[in-house]
C-alpha positions as CSV (number, residue, x, y, z in Angstrom):
1,X,-9.3,-0.1,13.0
2,X,-7.8,3.1,13.9
3,X,-8.1,6.2,11.7
4,X,-4.3,7.0,12.2
5,X,-1.3,5.0,13.8
6,X,-0.2,8.3,15.7
7,X,-0.9,12.0,15.9
8,X,0.9,14.3,13.6
9,X,0.7,17.0,16.1
10,X,2.9,15.1,18.7
11,X,6.4,16.9,19.1
12,X,8.4,13.5,18.6
13,X,7.4,11.1,15.8
14,X,8.9,7.7,16.9
15,X,10.6,5.3,14.4
16,X,8.5,2.5,15.8
17,X,5.2,4.3,14.9
18,X,6.4,4.9,11.6
19,X,7.8,1.4,11.0
20,X,4.5,0.1,11.8
21,X,3.0,1.9,9.0
22,X,5.1,0.9,6.1
23,X,4.7,-1.4,3.4
24,X,8.0,-1.3,1.5
25,X,7.3,-1.6,-2.1
26,X,9.6,-3.6,-4.4
27,X,7.5,-3.6,-7.5
28,X,9.4,-2.1,-10.3
29,X,9.3,-4.5,-13.4
30,X,13.0,-4.2,-14.3
31,X,14.4,-5.1,-10.9
32,X,16.9,-8.1,-10.9
33,X,17.1,-10.5,-8.3
34,X,20.0,-9.1,-6.7
35,X,18.3,-5.7,-6.6
36,X,15.2,-7.3,-5.1
37,X,17.5,-8.9,-2.4
38,X,19.0,-5.5,-1.6
39,X,15.6,-4.0,-0.9
40,X,14.5,-7.1,1.2
41,X,17.7,-6.7,3.3
42,X,17.2,-2.9,3.5
43,X,13.5,-3.7,4.7
44,X,14.7,-6.0,7.4
45,X,17.5,-3.6,8.6
46,X,14.9,-1.0,9.0
47,X,12.2,-3.3,10.4
48,X,9.4,-2.1,8.5
49,X,6.0,-3.6,8.8
50,X,6.1,-5.4,5.4
51,X,7.4,-5.6,1.9
52,X,5.2,-5.7,-1.1
53,X,6.8,-7.6,-3.9
54,X,6.0,-8.8,-7.3
55,X,4.1,-12.2,-7.4
56,X,6.9,-14.0,-8.9
57,X,9.0,-12.8,-5.9
58,X,6.8,-13.8,-3.2
59,X,8.3,-17.4,-2.3
60,X,11.6,-15.9,-2.4
61,X,10.9,-12.9,-0.2
62,X,9.3,-15.1,2.4
63,X,12.4,-17.2,2.6
64,X,14.9,-14.6,2.7
65,X,12.8,-12.5,5.5
66,X,12.1,-15.7,7.6
67,X,12.7,-14.6,11.3
68,X,13.1,-11.0,10.6
69,X,9.3,-10.1,11.6
70,X,8.8,-8.4,8.3
71,X,6.0,-9.6,6.4
72,X,5.5,-10.2,2.9
73,X,2.6,-9.0,0.7
74,X,2.1,-9.0,-3.1
75,X,0.0,-7.4,-5.9
76,X,-2.9,-9.0,-7.7
77,X,-4.0,-7.8,-11.1
78,X,-1.2,-5.2,-11.2
79,X,-0.8,-2.6,-12.4
80,X,-3.8,-2.2,-14.7
81,X,-6.6,-4.3,-12.8
82,X,-7.7,-5.7,-16.2
83,X,-7.0,-9.2,-15.8
84,X,-10.0,-11.4,-15.4
85,X,-11.6,-12.1,-12.2
86,X,-10.8,-15.8,-12.6
87,X,-7.2,-14.8,-13.3
88,X,-7.0,-12.6,-10.2
89,X,-8.6,-15.5,-8.0
90,X,-5.9,-17.9,-9.4
91,X,-3.1,-15.5,-8.9
92,X,-4.3,-14.8,-5.3
93,X,-4.3,-18.4,-4.5
94,X,-0.8,-18.8,-5.8
95,X,0.6,-16.0,-3.7
96,X,-1.2,-17.3,-0.8
97,X,0.4,-20.8,-1.3
98,X,3.7,-19.1,-1.9
99,X,3.3,-17.4,1.7
100,X,2.1,-13.9,1.0
101,X,0.2,-12.5,4.2
102,X,-1.5,-9.7,2.5
103,X,-2.9,-8.9,-1.0
104,X,-3.1,-5.7,-2.9
105,X,-5.3,-6.0,-5.7
106,X,-6.2,-3.4,-8.5
107,X,-9.7,-2.8,-9.1
108,X,-11.1,-3.2,-12.6
109,X,-10.7,0.4,-13.6
110,X,-12.2,0.2,-16.8
111,X,-15.5,-1.0,-15.1
112,X,-15.2,1.6,-12.5
113,X,-14.8,4.3,-15.4
114,X,-17.9,2.8,-16.8
115,X,-19.9,3.2,-13.8
116,X,-20.4,-0.7,-13.5
117,X,-20.0,-1.0,-9.6
118,X,-21.7,-4.3,-9.6
119,X,-18.9,-5.7,-11.7
120,X,-16.3,-3.9,-9.7
121,X,-17.7,-5.0,-6.4
122,X,-18.0,-8.8,-7.7
123,X,-14.4,-8.6,-8.8
124,X,-13.2,-7.6,-5.4
125,X,-15.4,-10.1,-3.6
126,X,-14.2,-12.9,-5.5
127,X,-10.6,-12.2,-4.5
128,X,-11.8,-11.4,-0.6
129,X,-13.5,-14.9,-0.8
130,X,-10.4,-16.6,-2.2
131,X,-8.3,-15.0,0.5
132,X,-10.3,-16.2,3.4
133,X,-8.9,-14.3,6.5
134,X,-5.9,-12.7,4.6
135,X,-6.1,-8.9,4.4
136,X,-7.1,-7.7,1.1
137,X,-6.4,-4.1,0.1
138,X,-8.1,-2.7,-3.0
139,X,-6.1,-0.2,-5.2
140,X,-8.6,2.2,-6.8
141,X,-6.1,4.1,-9.0
142,X,-7.2,7.5,-7.7
143,X,-5.3,9.5,-10.6
144,X,-7.7,8.0,-13.2
145,X,-11.0,8.7,-11.0
146,X,-13.2,11.6,-10.3
147,X,-14.2,12.3,-6.7
148,X,-17.5,10.7,-7.3
149,X,-15.7,7.7,-8.5
150,X,-13.4,7.5,-5.7
151,X,-16.3,7.4,-3.4
152,X,-18.2,4.7,-5.5
153,X,-15.1,2.5,-5.6
154,X,-14.4,2.8,-1.9
155,X,-17.9,1.8,-1.2
156,X,-17.9,-1.0,-3.8
157,X,-14.6,-2.4,-2.1
158,X,-15.9,-1.9,1.5
159,X,-19.2,-3.9,0.4
160,X,-17.1,-6.5,-1.0
161,X,-15.2,-7.1,2.3
162,X,-11.7,-5.4,1.6
163,X,-9.8,-4.5,4.7
164,X,-8.3,-1.5,3.2
165,X,-8.8,0.9,0.3
166,X,-5.6,2.2,-1.3
167,X,-4.9,5.1,-3.6
168,X,-2.4,4.3,-6.4
169,X,0.0,1.5,-8.0
170,X,2.5,4.3,-8.3
171,X,2.8,3.5,-12.0
172,X,0.0,5.5,-13.4
173,X,1.6,9.1,-13.5
174,X,-0.1,10.1,-10.2
175,X,-0.1,9.0,-6.6
176,X,-1.7,9.6,-3.3
177,X,-2.9,13.0,-2.3
178,X,-4.0,14.3,1.1
179,X,-7.3,15.3,-0.4
180,X,-8.0,11.8,-1.8
181,X,-7.2,10.2,1.5
182,X,-9.4,12.3,3.4
183,X,-12.3,11.6,0.9
184,X,-11.6,7.9,1.1
185,X,-11.5,7.9,4.9
186,X,-14.7,10.0,5.1
187,X,-16.3,7.4,2.9
188,X,-15.4,4.2,4.5
189,X,-15.3,5.5,8.0
190,X,-12.9,3.8,10.7
191,X,-13.8,0.4,10.1
192,X,-11.7,-0.1,7.1
193,X,-8.2,0.9,6.4
194,X,-7.0,3.4,4.0
195,X,-3.4,3.1,2.5
196,X,-1.6,5.9,0.8
197,X,0.8,4.8,-1.8
198,X,2.7,6.5,-4.7
199,X,4.4,9.7,-4.3
200,X,5.2,9.2,-0.6
201,X,8.8,10.0,-0.6
202,X,9.7,11.8,2.6
203,X,8.6,12.0,6.1
204,X,6.6,15.0,5.7
205,X,4.4,13.5,3.1
206,X,4.0,10.5,5.1
207,X,2.8,12.7,8.2
208,X,0.7,14.8,5.7
209,X,-1.1,11.3,4.5
210,X,-1.5,10.1,8.3
211,X,-3.0,13.4,9.1
212,X,-5.6,13.0,6.3
213,X,-6.6,9.8,7.4
214,X,-4.2,7.0,6.3
215,X,-3.3,4.1,8.5
216,X,-1.0,2.3,6.2
217,X,1.8,3.8,3.7
218,X,3.0,2.1,0.6
219,X,6.6,3.5,-0.4
220,X,10.1,2.6,-1.8
221,X,11.5,5.5,0.2
222,X,11.4,3.6,3.8
223,X,15.2,4.1,4.2
224,X,14.9,8.1,3.5
225,X,11.8,8.4,5.9
226,X,13.1,6.4,8.9
227,X,16.7,8.3,8.6
228,X,14.8,11.4,8.8
229,X,12.9,10.4,11.7
230,X,16.2,9.4,13.4
231,X,17.8,12.8,12.5
232,X,14.8,14.9,13.8
233,X,14.9,13.0,17.2
234,X,18.8,13.7,17.4
235,X,18.8,17.3,16.3
236,X,15.2,18.4,16.6
237,X,15.5,19.7,13.2
238,X,14.8,18.3,9.7
239,X,17.6,17.3,7.6
240,X,18.9,18.7,4.4
241,X,18.2,15.3,2.5
242,X,14.6,15.9,1.5
243,X,12.4,13.6,-0.5
244,X,14.0,10.5,-2.3
245,X,13.1,11.6,-5.8
246,X,13.9,8.0,-7.1
247,X,11.3,6.3,-5.0
248,X,7.7,5.6,-6.0
C-alpha cells in the first residue's frame, strides 16, 4: 500500500487523484432521508471513491449509488467505540449483508485509555475476522489519546489485521492533525493504510494530510475540495472560497 496517492510537491494536483482519496462522510445523526439522498447524489456527481454512511442507510445507499462506481462503506461501534465486541460483530455482519464494502470501526477507547491493549486488539480482531476480505479501518479517536497511546493503538489495530488506522470520528471535538498522521504512518509503515478524518475541510488541509502520510481522507467537504482543484487547474491560483466550515 502506497504511503500517499500523489506527491504534494507536483505543480498540478489532478481531480482524479483527489477523488481516489475521498470517503465522503454522511454521518450526522440528524440527517433526514432527503438530506442523505442529496449527499449521495453529490458524491456520485463528483465521483469520489466512496461514501461512508450510517449503518441504517447502507442498503439504501447501495441501491441509490448502483452503477455510479462509488462504493458504500459504513461505521461500526460509532461514535464511542464502547459497544460490546459481540455487538460490533453483529453490526458488521448486518452491514456486509446490506452491501457495505468497507467498515470503519471505532476502537474501544476506554480500554485504550486503560492501557488494556489485549482487549483493544481482540475487539478489532473479532471485527476483522467477521469482515473476511472486507477492508476494516480502525478509528483511534486521536483527540482523546496521548502520542504513546496513538502508537500503541496503531500497533494493536495492525496486529489484529486491520487494513487502515484512522484518526477520528469527527464527533469528539478534535480531528486529524498532520502530526498525528505522521506518527501513525511512522508506526504502521507502508503496509497499512492511514486515513485522516475530522476537520479536513479544504484542499490545502487535504494536501497537508497526504504529505504527512495519509492515503485516504474522510470528509464531508468533498464538493468544496474538488471545486478548488478545478479552480486551481483553470486559474493557477487558489480561490476565495476557503474551507467549508460546515463540514466535518
